[in-house]
C-alpha positions in Angstrom: 53.2 77.4 148.4 51.1 74.6 150.0 51.9 74.1 153.7 50.3 70.7 153.9 48.5 68.2 151.7 46.7 65.0 152.6 45.1 62.3 150.5 41.7 61.5 152.0 39.2 58.6 151.8 36.3 60.0 150.1 34.1 59.2 147.1 34.4 62.7 145.7 37.5 64.4 147.2 41.0 63.0 146.4 43.1 65.3 148.5 43.1 68.5 150.5 45.8 71.1 150.8 46.2 74.4 152.7 48.5 77.5 152.6 48.2 80.9 154.4 45.8 82.2 151.6 43.3 79.4 151.7 42.5 75.8 151.0 42.9 73.4 148.0 40.5 70.6 147.1 41.4 68.1 144.5 38.5 65.9 143.2 38.6 62.4 141.9 37.1 63.9 138.7 40.4 65.6 138.2 39.7 69.2 139.0 41.7 71.1 141.6 40.2 74.2 143.1 41.5 76.9 145.5 39.1 78.3 148.1 40.3 81.8 149.3 40.3 82.5 153.0 39.5 78.9 154.3 41.3 78.5 157.5 43.7 75.6 158.4 41.3 74.6 161.1 38.4 74.4 158.6 40.4 72.2 156.3 41.5 69.9 159.2 37.8 69.6 160.2 37.0 68.5 156.6 39.9 66.0 156.6 38.4 64.5 159.9 34.7 64.6 158.9 32.9 61.3 158.6 31.9 62.5 155.1 34.4 65.1 153.7 32.2 65.6 150.7 29.2 66.6 152.7 31.3 68.8 154.9 32.6 70.5 151.8 29.2 71.1 150.3 27.9 72.6 153.6 30.8 74.4 155.1 33.2 75.4 152.3 31.7 75.5 148.8 28.9 78.0 149.6 30.9 80.2 151.9 34.2 81.0 150.1 35.4 82.4 146.8 36.9 79.8 144.6 38.8 79.4 141.4 39.7 76.3 139.3 43.5 76.0 139.2 44.0 72.7 137.4 
């Protein structure tokens, strides 16, 4: 169950979520992905980043297992 979810102001990312197993990223393109093992702190940092998309591409995408969930 998602502990928190936030819509964000980004050209690529629509919203972020997190639960104890990892982070969720929903894209404006419609896909929602789960990134296993991402910490709450990492997701909050992405939420607060000047460019959440750049943060995602540098810190999350290349470093965590993912699966498309929707």
